[in-house]
C-alpha positions as CSV (number, residue, x, y, z in Angstrom):
1,M,-41.6,-102.1,54.9
2,P,-40.4,-105.6,56.0
3,A,-39.7,-106.5,59.7
4,A,-36.6,-108.4,61.5
5,Y,-37.6,-110.4,64.4
6,I,-35.9,-108.8,67.7
7,W,-37.5,-111.5,70.3
8,V,-39.4,-114.9,70.1
9,P,-40.0,-117.0,73.0
10,P,-40.3,-120.9,72.4
11,I,-43.1,-121.6,70.1
12,L,-46.2,-123.5,71.9
13,T,-47.8,-126.3,69.4
14,I,-51.6,-127.9,71.0
15,T,-53.3,-130.5,69.8
16,S,-57.0,-130.6,70.8
17,S,-59.8,-132.3,70.2
18,H,-63.8,-131.2,70.1
19,I,-67.3,-132.2,69.6
20,E,-68.4,-129.9,66.7
21,Y,-71.9,-131.2,65.3
22,W,-71.5,-134.9,66.5
23,D,-68.2,-135.4,64.7
24,T,-64.9,-134.6,67.0
25,V,-62.9,-132.6,65.2
26,T,-58.9,-132.6,65.9
27,K,-56.8,-129.5,65.2
28,T,-53.3,-128.4,65.7
29,T,-51.9,-125.1,66.7
30,A,-48.3,-123.7,66.9
31,K,-48.7,-120.3,68.2
32,M,-45.7,-117.7,68.4
33,S,-45.4,-114.8,69.9
34,A,-42.5,-112.7,68.5
35,R,-41.6,-108.6,68.4
36,L,-40.9,-107.1,65.2
37,R,-39.1,-104.4,64.3
38,F,-40.0,-102.0,61.1
39,A,-38.2,-98.7,61.1
40,R,-36.7,-96.5,63.6
41,P,-38.7,-92.9,63.2
42,L,-36.8,-90.0,61.9
43,V,-38.1,-87.4,64.3
44,P,-38.4,-88.1,67.9
45,D,-42.3,-88.8,69.4
46,S,-43.6,-88.4,65.6
47,T,-47.1,-90.1,65.1
48,W,-47.0,-92.9,63.2
49,T,-49.9,-95.6,62.2
50,M,-49.4,-99.0,61.3
51,R,-52.5,-99.6,58.4
52,K,-51.4,-102.9,56.9
53,L,-49.8,-106.0,58.0
54,Y,-48.7,-108.8,56.0
55,A,-47.3,-112.3,56.9
56,N,-46.1,-114.3,53.7
57,G,-47.7,-111.5,51.5
58,K,-51.1,-112.5,52.4
59,L,-52.9,-109.7,54.1
60,I,-54.0,-110.1,57.9
61,Y,-54.7,-106.8,59.4
62,D,-56.4,-103.7,57.3
63,G,-57.3,-100.8,59.5
64,S,-58.4,-98.8,56.5
65,V,-61.3,-101.0,56.1
66,G,-61.5,-102.6,59.8
67,Y,-60.4,-106.4,58.5
68,R,-58.6,-108.3,61.2
69,Q,-58.0,-112.0,60.5
70,K,-59.8,-114.3,63.0
71,G,-57.3,-115.1,66.1
72,L,-54.9,-112.4,65.1
73,K,-53.5,-110.3,68.2
74,F,-50.7,-108.0,68.1
75,N,-49.5,-104.6,70.1
76,V,-48.1,-101.5,68.4
77,Y,-45.5,-99.6,69.2
78,D,-44.7,-96.2,67.4
79,G,-41.4,-95.5,69.7
80,R,-42.5,-92.5,72.1
81,S,-40.3,-91.9,75.0
82,T,-43.3,-92.7,77.2
83,Q,-43.6,-96.3,75.4
84,P,-43.8,-98.7,78.5
85,R,-42.5,-102.7,78.3
86,D,-44.5,-104.8,76.3
87,P,-47.1,-107.0,78.3
88,T,-46.4,-110.2,76.6
89,M,-42.5,-109.9,77.0
90,V,-42.9,-109.1,80.4
91,R,-45.2,-112.0,81.5
92,E,-42.4,-114.4,79.3
93,E,-39.1,-112.5,80.6
94,G,-39.7,-110.7,83.6
95,E,-40.4,-107.1,84.1
96,E,-36.5,-106.9,84.8
97,N,-35.4,-108.3,82.1
98,V,-37.3,-106.3,79.1
99,S,-36.4,-103.2,77.8
100,A,-39.5,-101.0,76.5
101,H,-37.8,-100.5,73.2
102,R,-38.5,-96.9,72.9
103,G,-37.5,-95.1,69.6
104,Y,-38.2,-97.7,67.2
105,L,-41.8,-98.9,65.4
106,D,-42.4,-102.2,66.7
107,I,-45.1,-104.8,66.7
108,V,-45.5,-107.7,69.0
109,V,-47.9,-110.5,67.9
110,V,-49.4,-112.7,70.5
111,D,-50.0,-116.5,70.0
112,F,-49.9,-116.2,66.1
113,D,-50.9,-119.6,64.6
114,I,-47.7,-120.7,62.4
115,I,-49.3,-123.8,61.3
116,G,-49.2,-124.3,57.3
117,L,-46.6,-121.7,57.2
118,G,-43.8,-124.4,57.2
119,A,-41.9,-121.5,59.3
120,P,-42.2,-117.9,61.1
121,P,-43.3,-115.9,58.2
122,V,-42.1,-112.9,57.0
123,F,-43.9,-110.0,58.1
124,E,-44.6,-106.8,56.1
125,A,-46.3,-103.9,57.2
126,E,-47.7,-100.5,55.9
127,W,-46.9,-97.4,58.4
128,I,-48.5,-93.9,57.8
129,Q,-47.7,-90.9,59.8
130,D,-50.6,-88.5,61.1
131,G,-53.2,-91.3,60.3
132,A,-56.1,-89.9,62.0
133,T,-58.8,-92.5,63.0
134,T,-62.5,-92.2,62.2
135,H,-66.0,-94.0,63.3
136,D,-67.5,-95.6,60.6
137,Y,-70.8,-97.0,61.2
138,D,-73.3,-98.7,59.3
139,N,-76.6,-99.6,59.6
140,F,-78.4,-102.9,58.3
141,T,-80.7,-103.3,55.7
142,T,-83.8,-104.9,57.9
143,L,-86.8,-106.8,56.3
144,S,-88.9,-104.5,58.3
145,S,-89.3,-101.0,60.3
146,G,-89.7,-103.1,64.0
147,A,-87.2,-102.0,66.1
148,V,-84.6,-104.7,67.4
149,N,-85.0,-104.6,71.2
150,H,-82.7,-107.2,72.4
151,I,-79.5,-108.6,70.7
152,V,-77.6,-111.7,70.8
153,P,-73.9,-111.5,68.7
154,V,-72.7,-115.1,67.2
155,W,-69.4,-113.5,66.3
156,E,-67.8,-117.2,65.5
157,D,-70.7,-117.2,62.8
158,L,-70.2,-113.5,61.7
159,L,-74.2,-113.1,62.8
160,F,-76.4,-112.4,65.6
161,F,-80.0,-112.8,66.4
162,G,-82.3,-109.8,67.3
163,Y,-86.0,-109.8,68.9
164,T,-88.8,-107.4,68.2
165,E,-91.1,-106.6,70.9
166,P,-94.4,-105.9,70.8
167,G,-94.9,-108.6,67.9
168,S,-92.7,-111.4,69.2
169,S,-90.7,-112.1,66.6
170,V,-86.9,-113.7,66.2
171,R,-84.4,-112.1,63.6
172,Q,-81.0,-112.9,62.2
173,F,-78.9,-110.7,60.8
174,S,-75.3,-111.3,58.7
175,L,-72.4,-108.7,60.2
176,G,-70.9,-109.1,57.1
177,A,-73.6,-108.8,54.5
178,L,-74.8,-106.0,56.6
179,R,-78.6,-107.2,56.1
180,E,-81.2,-109.3,57.9
181,Y,-81.8,-112.9,56.7
182,F,-85.2,-113.6,58.6
183,S,-87.7,-112.7,61.1
184,I,-90.1,-115.4,62.6
185,P,-92.8,-114.8,65.1
186,Q,-92.8,-116.9,68.3
187,D,-96.0,-118.4,69.4
188,E,-95.2,-117.8,73.6
189,F,-93.0,-115.1,74.2
190,S,-93.7,-113.7,77.4
191,F,-94.9,-110.4,79.3
192,L,-91.1,-109.4,80.1
193,F,-87.9,-110.6,78.4
194,H,-84.6,-110.9,79.5
195,G,-81.3,-112.2,79.4
196,W,-81.6,-113.6,75.7
197,R,-78.6,-116.6,74.8
198,Y,-77.9,-118.5,72.0
199,S,-75.9,-121.9,72.4
200,R,-74.3,-122.9,69.1
201,N,-73.7,-126.5,70.1
202,L,-77.4,-126.8,70.4
203,N,-78.6,-124.5,67.9
204,L,-81.3,-123.2,70.3
205,L,-82.0,-119.3,72.0
206,I,-82.7,-119.3,75.8
207,Y,-84.8,-116.3,77.2
208,M,-86.2,-115.6,81.2
209,G,-89.6,-114.5,80.3
210,Q,-92.1,-113.5,83.2
211,S,-95.4,-114.2,83.0
212,G,-98.4,-112.0,84.2
213,S,-98.3,-113.2,87.6
214,G,-94.7,-111.8,87.9
215,F,-92.4,-114.9,88.4
216,W,-89.3,-115.5,85.8
217,K,-88.5,-118.7,84.1
218,P,-86.5,-119.9,81.2
219,Y,-87.8,-120.9,77.8
220,L,-86.3,-123.0,74.8
221,T,-86.8,-122.2,72.1
222,S,-85.9,-122.6,68.2
223,P,-84.4,-119.6,66.1
224,T,-85.6,-121.0,63.0
225,S,-89.0,-122.2,63.9
226,S,-91.7,-120.8,66.0
227,G,-92.1,-123.3,68.6
228,I,-91.3,-123.4,72.1
229,I,-89.3,-126.3,73.2
230,A,-89.3,-126.4,77.0
231,T,-89.8,-124.2,79.6
232,G,-88.0,-124.4,83.3
233,A,-89.2,-123.9,87.0
234,N,-89.6,-120.6,88.2
235,V,-87.0,-118.8,89.8
236,G,-87.0,-115.5,92.0
237,S,-89.9,-113.7,94.0
238,V,-92.5,-111.9,92.5
239,A,-91.5,-109.1,90.4
240,A,-87.9,-109.5,90.6
241,V,-85.7,-108.3,88.0
242,I,-83.2,-110.3,86.3
243,G,-79.6,-109.3,86.6
244,T,-76.9,-110.6,84.4
245,V,-76.8,-113.8,82.7
246,C,-74.0,-115.9,81.1
247,L,-74.2,-119.5,78.9
248,I,-71.2,-121.6,79.3
249,D,-71.7,-124.6,76.1
250,G,-70.9,-128.0,76.9
251,P,-70.5,-130.7,74.2
252,S,-74.2,-131.8,74.1
253,N,-75.6,-129.5,76.7
254,A,-75.4,-125.7,78.1
255,L,-75.5,-124.0,81.5
256,Y,-77.5,-121.0,81.9
257,V,-76.5,-118.9,85.2
258,G,-77.7,-116.0,86.4
259,F,-79.1,-113.8,89.3
260,T,-81.8,-111.3,90.4
261,D,-82.0,-108.3,92.2
262,D,-82.4,-110.1,95.6
263,Q,-79.5,-111.7,95.0
264,Q,-80.7,-114.9,94.0
265,L,-78.4,-117.4,92.0
266,F,-79.5,-119.8,89.8
267,V,-78.6,-122.4,87.0
268,Y,-80.5,-124.1,84.3
269,L,-79.2,-127.8,82.4
270,A,-80.4,-127.1,79.0
271,D,-80.0,-130.1,76.2
272,A,-81.9,-130.6,72.6
273,S,-85.2,-131.1,74.4
274,S,-85.3,-129.6,78.1
275,L,-84.5,-127.2,80.7
276,L,-83.7,-128.4,84.1
277,Q,-83.1,-126.3,87.3
278,T,-79.9,-127.7,88.9
279,F,-79.3,-124.5,91.6
280,D,-81.7,-121.9,93.2
281,S,-79.5,-120.1,95.9
282,G,-83.0,-118.4,97.5
283,V,-82.7,-114.7,98.2
284,A,-80.1,-112.8,99.6
285,W,-77.1,-115.1,99.1
286,G,-73.7,-115.0,101.1
287,G,-75.4,-112.0,102.7
288,Y,-74.5,-109.7,100.4
289,T,-76.6,-107.0,99.3
290,K,-75.8,-106.1,95.5
291,F,-74.6,-108.5,92.7
292,E,-73.5,-106.9,89.8
293,C,-71.9,-109.1,86.5
294,L,-71.3,-112.9,86.2
295,T,-68.8,-113.9,83.7
296,P,-67.8,-117.5,82.7
297,G,-64.2,-118.7,83.9
298,E,-62.5,-121.8,83.3
299,V,-63.9,-124.8,82.0
300,R,-62.7,-128.0,82.8
301,G,-63.7,-131.7,82.4
302,S,-66.1,-132.0,84.5
303,E,-66.7,-128.8,86.2
304,F,-66.8,-125.1,85.2
305,D,-66.3,-121.5,86.8
306,V,-68.3,-118.8,87.0
307,W,-66.9,-115.4,88.5
308,L,-69.1,-113.0,90.1
309,C,-69.0,-109.4,91.3
310,A,-70.7,-109.2,94.9
311,D,-70.5,-105.9,96.4
312,S,-66.5,-105.4,97.0
313,D,-65.9,-109.3,96.7
314,L,-64.7,-111.2,93.6
315,V,-66.2,-114.7,93.7
316,K,-65.3,-117.8,91.9
317,L,-68.5,-120.1,91.7
318,T,-67.8,-123.8,90.8
319,F,-70.4,-126.1,89.3
320,T,-70.6,-129.5,88.4
321,S,-70.6,-130.4,84.5
322,Q,-74.3,-130.8,85.6
323,G,-75.1,-127.1,86.7
324,A,-75.1,-128.6,90.6
325,F,-73.0,-126.3,93.0
326,K,-69.8,-127.3,94.3
327,S,-67.9,-124.7,95.8
328,T,-67.4,-120.9,96.2
329,T,-64.3,-119.1,96.9
330,V,-63.9,-115.3,97.3
331,V,-60.4,-114.5,95.8
332,A,-60.3,-111.0,96.6
333,T,-62.1,-108.3,98.4
334,F,-61.4,-104.6,97.5
335,T,-62.1,-100.8,99.1
336,D,-64.6,-100.1,96.4
337,D,-68.0,-102.2,95.1
338,L,-67.1,-103.8,91.6
339,R,-69.3,-103.2,88.6
340,Y,-67.8,-105.5,85.8
341,A,-65.6,-108.0,85.2
342,V,-63.7,-109.9,82.7
343,Y,-61.5,-113.5,82.0
344,D,-58.6,-113.1,80.4
345,D,-56.0,-116.0,80.4
346,G,-56.6,-117.4,83.9
347,D,-56.8,-113.6,85.6
348,L,-59.7,-111.5,85.8
349,V,-60.0,-108.0,85.0
350,V,-62.6,-105.7,86.9
351,W,-64.0,-102.3,87.1
352,T,-65.0,-100.5,90.2
353,D,-67.7,-97.9,91.1
354,A,-64.7,-95.6,91.5
355,A,-63.6,-95.4,87.7
356,T,-60.8,-97.8,88.4
357,V,-59.5,-101.0,86.4
358,K,-57.7,-103.5,88.1
359,R,-56.1,-106.9,87.1
360,V,-56.3,-109.9,89.6
361,N,-54.5,-112.9,89.6
362,G,-57.1,-115.7,89.9
363,T,-55.3,-118.3,91.7
364,T,-53.7,-116.0,94.4
365,G,-56.2,-112.8,94.4
366,A,-52.8,-110.7,93.9
367,I,-53.3,-106.8,92.1
368,E,-51.1,-106.8,89.4
369,F,-51.7,-103.4,88.4
370,T,-54.5,-100.5,89.6
371,K,-55.3,-97.7,86.8
372,S,-57.6,-95.0,86.9
373,V,-59.8,-95.1,83.8
374,P,-61.8,-92.2,82.1
375,Y,-65.2,-93.5,82.2
376,Q,-67.5,-95.2,84.6
377,I,-69.2,-98.5,84.2
378,E,-72.7,-98.2,84.9
379,T,-74.5,-100.4,87.7
380,Y,-76.1,-103.2,85.5
381,S,-79.7,-101.8,85.8
382,S,-78.9,-99.0,83.4
383,R,-75.3,-100.5,81.8
384,E,-75.5,-100.5,78.0
385,L,-72.3,-102.5,78.1
386,G,-72.9,-105.6,76.8
387,D,-72.6,-108.7,79.3
388,P,-68.6,-110.4,79.2
389,D,-69.5,-113.8,77.9
390,L,-71.4,-111.4,74.7
391,Q,-67.7,-109.7,74.3
392,R,-65.3,-111.5,72.5
393,L,-62.3,-109.8,73.6
394,T,-58.4,-109.8,72.9
395,N,-56.5,-107.0,74.1
396,E,-58.9,-104.3,75.1
397,L,-62.4,-103.7,76.4
398,Y,-64.5,-101.1,74.5
399,F,-66.8,-98.2,76.2
400,V,-68.4,-95.1,74.8
401,A,-69.0,-92.3,76.8
402,S,-69.7,-88.7,75.8
403,S,-69.0,-89.1,72.2
404,T,-65.7,-90.9,73.1
405,S,-64.6,-94.6,72.2
406,Y,-62.5,-95.7,74.7
407,F,-60.2,-98.9,74.5
408,T,-58.8,-100.2,77.7
409,N,-55.9,-102.4,77.3
410,L,-56.6,-105.7,79.7
411,Q,-52.7,-106.4,80.2
412,T,-51.7,-103.1,81.3
413,G,-55.0,-101.3,82.1
414,E,-53.9,-98.3,79.9
415,T,-56.8,-96.3,78.2
416,R,-56.6,-94.8,74.8
417,S,-59.2,-92.8,73.2
418,I,-60.8,-91.8,70.1
419,S,-63.3,-89.0,69.9
420,G,-66.0,-88.7,67.5
421,A,-68.0,-91.5,68.7
422,T,-72.1,-91.4,67.9
423,S,-73.5,-90.9,71.8
424,N,-76.6,-92.8,72.3
425,P,-78.4,-94.8,75.1
426,Q,-77.9,-98.0,73.0
427,T,-76.1,-101.7,74.0
428,F,-73.1,-102.0,72.7
429,Y,-70.9,-105.5,71.9
430,Y,-67.3,-105.3,70.9
431,D,-65.4,-108.3,69.0
432,G,-62.3,-107.6,69.6
433,Q,-60.7,-110.3,66.7
434,T,-62.4,-108.0,64.2
435,D,-62.5,-105.0,65.7
436,T,-65.9,-104.7,65.1
437,I,-68.9,-103.0,67.7
438,L,-72.2,-104.0,67.4
439,T,-74.8,-101.5,68.6
440,K,-78.1,-99.8,67.7
441,T,-79.1,-96.3,65.9
442,G,-81.3,-94.1,68.3
443,L,-84.8,-95.7,66.5
444,S,-83.1,-99.1,67.4
445,V,-82.2,-100.4,63.7
446,P,-78.8,-102.3,64.3
447,Q,-75.7,-100.5,63.7
448,R,-72.2,-101.9,62.9
449,L,-68.9,-99.5,64.3
450,R,-65.5,-100.1,63.0
451,I,-62.4,-98.0,63.7
452,I,-60.2,-97.2,60.5
453,S,-57.5,-95.5,59.5
454,A,-59.1,-93.3,57.5
455,D,-56.4,-90.5,56.3
456,G,-52.9,-90.2,56.5
457,T,-52.4,-92.0,52.8
458,Q,-50.6,-88.6,51.6
459,R,-49.2,-85.9,53.2
460,Q,-47.8,-82.8,52.1
461,L,-44.1,-82.5,50.8
462,S,-43.7,-79.4,52.6
463,D,-44.4,-80.9,55.7
464,F,-42.0,-83.7,55.4
465,L,-39.0,-81.4,54.2
466,E,-40.1,-79.3,57.5
467,A,-39.7,-82.4,59.6
468,L,-36.6,-83.4,57.9
469,M,-34.4,-80.5,58.4
470,E,-35.9,-79.8,61.8
471,A,-34.4,-83.4,62.7
472,G,-31.0,-82.2,61.4
473,G,-30.9,-79.6,63.9
474,F,-32.3,-76.4,62.3
475,E,-35.1,-74.5,64.4
476,S,-39.1,-74.3,62.2
477,S,-37.7,-70.3,62.1
478,E,-34.7,-71.3,59.9
479,I,-36.7,-73.1,57.3
480,D,-38.7,-72.1,54.2
481,T,-41.0,-73.8,51.9
482,I,-42.2,-71.3,49.0
483,N,-45.1,-72.8,46.1
484,I,-44.6,-76.5,46.9
485,D,-48.2,-78.0,46.9
486,D,-47.2,-81.6,46.1
487,V,-48.0,-84.5,48.5
488,I,-46.9,-88.0,48.6
489,D,-47.6,-91.5,49.8
490,G,-44.2,-91.9,51.7
491,A,-40.5,-91.3,51.5
492,V,-37.8,-94.3,52.2
493,I,-34.8,-92.5,53.8
494,D,-31.0,-93.4,54.1
495,V,-30.3,-92.5,57.7
496,T,-26.7,-92.6,56.9
497,A,-26.5,-89.3,55.1
498,G,-26.7,-86.0,56.0
499,V,-30.5,-84.0,55.8
500,R,-28.9,-81.7,53.2
501,D,-28.2,-84.6,50.9
502,I,-31.7,-86.4,51.3
503,A,-33.7,-82.9,50.9
504,R,-31.6,-82.5,47.6
505,S,-32.3,-86.2,46.9
506,V,-35.8,-85.6,47.5
507,C,-36.5,-82.3,45.6
508,E,-34.7,-83.2,42.4
509,P,-37.3,-84.8,40.9
510,Y,-39.9,-82.5,41.7
511,S,-37.5,-79.3,40.2
512,I,-37.5,-77.7,43.6
513,A,-34.3,-75.6,44.2
514,V,-32.5,-75.6,47.4
515,F,-30.5,-73.2,49.1
516,E,-29.3,-71.4,51.8
517,R,-29.3,-67.6,52.3
518,A,-29.4,-65.3,55.6
519,G,-28.9,-67.8,58.1
520,K,-32.0,-69.9,56.3
521,I,-32.6,-72.9,54.2
522,I,-34.6,-72.0,51.5
523,F,-37.1,-75.2,49.3
524,K,-38.4,-73.3,46.2
525,R,-40.3,-74.6,43.4
526,A,-39.2,-73.9,39.9
527,F,-41.2,-72.9,37.0
528,T,-41.7,-75.5,34.2
529,D,-39.7,-73.5,31.9
530,G,-36.8,-73.2,34.4
531,A,-37.5,-69.5,35.4
532,F,-38.0,-68.9,39.4
533,A,-41.1,-67.5,41.2
534,I,-40.1,-64.1,42.2
535,D,-41.4,-62.7,45.6
536,A,-42.9,-59.4,45.6
537,T,-44.5,-56.8,47.7
538,I,-46.4,-54.4,45.5
539,S,-47.8,-51.1,46.9
540,A,-51.1,-49.6,46.1
541,A,-49.3,-47.6,43.6
542,G,-47.8,-50.3,41.8
543,D,-44.6,-50.0,42.7
544,V,-42.6,-52.5,43.9
545,A,-41.1,-52.5,47.3
546,E,-38.9,-55.5,47.5
547,S,-38.5,-58.7,45.4
548,G,-36.0,-61.7,45.0
């Protein structure tokens, strides 16, 4: 079905430059948000799923195979009576000036890049009713049977690195081809291993290794050769445990930030040949008793922010572009301790140890919403949810628990769920741009998960006719469908016509008779010779008890 534009705010055009492999790349984007209207459902509160979306005839989303064009963000609305206001429209117009637009099949696209299209495109979508979603798991083909103990996704390049211990091998996998590309043994991997990250700008791997004496230090290594390029100074106490880390890529270097279980913060500056420790806070920094999560924030020309979940405080740490500590600010303090946080368009979305999610204004600390979630994010020592900088989130955070996949909207805090997931104690990462979950089997074989709309391509014609007549005022007990086993792909309805006229126009090509008797409307399949079937009850003695 084609879409009509219902709402479009001013289109934002941005020109930016960045260094990519020693070249200056200039890029111009024109980002458009819009509400698109497709139809009004015939039956109130019916279940509809948008399975495919096109822009100027080009497929940009296909839920049946898990395809999503890079950077595509949208919210789908099926017109139910409980439908909320769209958060993009609320941010632009103000909550009091926005309707929930209930009763319509709508999509709100967010920051859709229209450069190269010449004008706002013509959108078309394929909608299906009762389109059940399913979990599609695909195992990667591997070059060896060794377990993949650690994973670092590189979503932009559609690949990930895996590390196997024992054996100390770096392995590269293709997300698209579902296979391992190569495996390279490393010369000097350590007694313990943690905090693996990949710098795209440096094309180097960084990890924390622990020697036999119990001290941790970072290692810089090539993903395509076996040599260790550089090591950094020790950090932490003997036998400390590394918490979470994050990596911030700069034009010619990378900043590697982390903490230990005795609340010691550290920062290392990496370039093509060295690792320099630029900050070491010492233990019990800030008097806190528990750190839980680090997530990168805004990167500016000469400095960058990292957000820290420390006890019940949300703390902003600011460092210079060379990794020197600059300032700290407690932006918000909560009743419950924090577990996890993601940075989203200047705001922070945080999860607490009381199974709640909150959105916090990153400047004022004001709480924009508080919602309960049907899961509990664990403490970092037992957490299977990947660290924030290893996720590529757009609209939602993915979490799996008790054979259920949960998707929590970052803008509203609402959570949708899909049952049938394979629950196993394996780390998982989510890419919101391609709707891909990267995880492992119970035997530590890498696995790709996609949520696909596998059903709903066809529906029983009898179901459609019954729903049609109920929408026209008939009770379900007043409708009979007899000997109808046809299936249909869909139907186009003239909403100005009466339901009887619509029913007759639908039934005619199928040789189905429509008539009313004793207060009931009956749809009855005719045989090919034109004779109607006979409804009969035959007794054991062979007598016909009733017929019609």
